[in-house]
N, C-alpha and C positions, 0 to 999 in steps of 0.2 A: 290535689289529685294529679298524679303524673300518668299519662297514657304512653305506654311503650310497646312497640311491636317486637315480637320475638318470643323466645323461650321464657316461660314464666320463671323457671328456676334461676336462670341467669339474670333476668330483669330484676327480680326481687333481691338477689345477692348484690348486684351492681348498685341498686338504689340504697341498700343498707350501707354499703361502703361509701357511696358518694355523700350520704347524709350523716356519716359517722354515727349510725344508729347504735343505741345501747340495747335494743330489743327489736326483733323481727317477729311479727305475728302473721301466721298463715292459717288458712282454713284447712282442716284435715281432709284428706282425700277419702276415697271409698275404701271400705274394708273388704270388699268382695275380692276373692282370690284371683279371678280372672283380670280384674282391673289392676291389681297389684303386680301381676305378672307382666301385663302389657304396658302399663304406664310406669310402674315402679313406685317406690315409697317416696312420695313427693317431699314431705317435711324432712325426712332423713337426708335426701339428696340436697335440699336447700341448706340444711344444717352443716353439711360438709363444705359448703361454699362460702360461709360467712364466719366472721370472728365474734359476733355477738350471739347471745342466747336466742333460741327460736321457740316461740310458743305456738304450738299446733292446737288450734281451737276446733273441737269436735262439733258436729252439727248439734244445735240446741244449746251450746254454751252461750250464756247470756250475761255473764258478769263475773263478779268475784266468786272464788271457790268457797264452798262450805267446808270441804275436807280436801286437803292436798296431801299427797304422798311424795316424800323426797328420799331418793336413794343416796345413802351416805357411805363413802368408802374412806372417810377421814382425811381425804386430800383437801387442800385449801379450796379448790374449785368446787368440790361437793358441799363444803360448808357454806360457801358463798351462794350456791344454788339453793340450799335449804333456807338461808336468810332471805333470798329473793322470793321464795315460795311464801314465806311468812307475810311479806308485804302484799301478796296477791290474794290473801284470804279476806273473806267478808268479815265484818264485825262478829265476834263470837266464833269464828271459824277455828278449825282444828288442823294442825300439821302432824302427820304421822311420819316419823323418820325410820327408815328401814336400812339395816346393814346386813349384808348376806356374805357368807363365805362358802366356798365349795366344800362339800363334805370331805373330799380327799385332803384338802388343806387342813381341816379341823382334825381329821383322823391321824394325820401324819405329825401333828404338833404334839410335843410332850405335854403331859398334864402339868398344870401349875402346882408348885409346891409352896408350903407355908413355912419356910425356913426363917 
């Protein structure tokens, strides 16, 4: 355990860098609108400061996930993220992979042909 005085966001990011962390785990902050306005999105701010993945654990999270959802945009990073999600699943757990496109993108694309 390291005890550091100062801003939590900076302290966590500096510790992750100093220890060459491959994962940073933080407790999820409040979902109340006023807290988010006054304090900001804690995990998102930490994520912007580090080079490793950040797992934001919601209150009540007690272990491996039964169901995980991974956003996939077919980039190498999104594929690695989905693979990491698989490793975080409980035995018998399920990974749901979701890919989304903006409607405008789909509407502007030519229809595929069967030539």
